[in-house]
C-alpha positions in Angstrom: 20.5 -13.4 -2.9 19.9 -12.5 -6.6 16.6 -13.5 -7.8 16.3 -14.4 -11.6 14.0 -12.7 -14.0 10.8 -14.4 -14.7 10.4 -15.5 -11.0 7.2 -15.2 -9.4 7.8 -12.3 -6.3 6.0 -10.1 -4.2 6.9 -6.3 -4.0 6.0 -3.7 -1.6 5.4 0.2 -2.6 4.1 3.5 -0.8 0.8 5.0 -2.6 0.5 7.7 -0.3 2.8 9.0 2.5 1.3 10.1 5.8 0.8 13.7 4.9 -0.8 12.8 1.8 -3.7 10.8 3.6 -7.3 11.8 3.1 -8.6 13.7 6.2 -11.0 12.0 8.3 -9.4 8.5 8.2 -9.1 6.5 11.6 -6.7 8.3 13.8 -4.5 4.9 14.2 -3.9 4.5 10.6 -3.6 8.4 9.8 -0.2 8.6 10.7 0.9 5.6 8.2 1.2 5.4 4.5 -0.9 3.6 2.5 0.9 0.5 1.1 0.4 -1.9 -1.7 1.7 -5.3 -2.1 1.8 -7.1 -5.5 2.8 -10.1 -7.2 4.1 -10.7 -10.3 7.2 -12.0 -12.6 10.5 -9.9 -12.2 11.4 -8.2 -15.6 15.1 -8.7 -14.6 17.4 -9.9 -11.9 17.1 -8.3 -8.6 17.9 -8.7 -5.1 15.7 -9.3 -2.3 15.4 -5.7 -0.6 16.2 -3.9 -3.6 13.9 -1.7 -6.0 12.3 -4.1 -8.4 10.2 -4.1 -11.7 7.6 -6.8 -12.2 5.1 -7.8 -14.5 1.6 -8.7 -13.1 -0.5 -11.4 -14.4 -2.9 -8.9 -15.9 0.2 -7.3 -17.8 0.7 -4.2 -15.5 4.2 -2.9 -15.0 4.7 -2.2 -11.1 7.7 -1.2 -9.0 8.6 -1.5 -5.4 10.9 -3.1 -3.0 11.3 -6.9 -3.7 10.2 -8.6 -0.6 9.2 -12.1 -1.1 10.4 -14.9 -3.6 7.4 -17.4 -4.5 5.2 -16.3 -2.3 2.4 -18.5 -0.9 -1.1 -17.6 -0.8 -2.4 -17.8 2.8 -6.1 -17.2 3.1 -7.7 -17.5 6.7 -11.2 -16.6 7.1 -11.2 -16.9 10.8 -12.6 -19.3 13.6 -15.6 -21.1 13.7 -18.6 -19.1 14.3 -21.5 -20.9 15.7 -24.1 -18.4 14.6 -22.9 -18.6 10.9 -23.4 -22.4 10.8 -27.2 -22.1 12.0 -28.0 -19.5 9.1 -28.6 -21.9 6.5 -31.1 -24.1 8.6 -32.8 -20.9 10.3 -33.2 -19.5 6.5 -34.9 -22.7 5.4 -37.0 -22.9 8.4 -38.4 -19.2 8.1 -39.0 -19.7 4.3 -40.2 -23.0 3.9 -41.8 -24.2 6.9 -45.7 -24.0 7.1 
């Protein structure tokens, strides 16, 4: 599938390979490359899976593998935590109760 220039996409690139990672990082990540995912607009037509060039909303030019076309923003702050729901009540009680 050819994706046209100007389309909002997400690319992936390797920042550091496994051998270039810093000493002392957790063992479960030390053997993995440091990856970057960036969203922006394609500078020319590319296919998904190809090396592509994008321009970000801040004007930077980035290169990487074209992964997703018109990616959604998926934000999840996790499930309900009862202790967090109580923070405001407890803080008011401690600060303002006589």
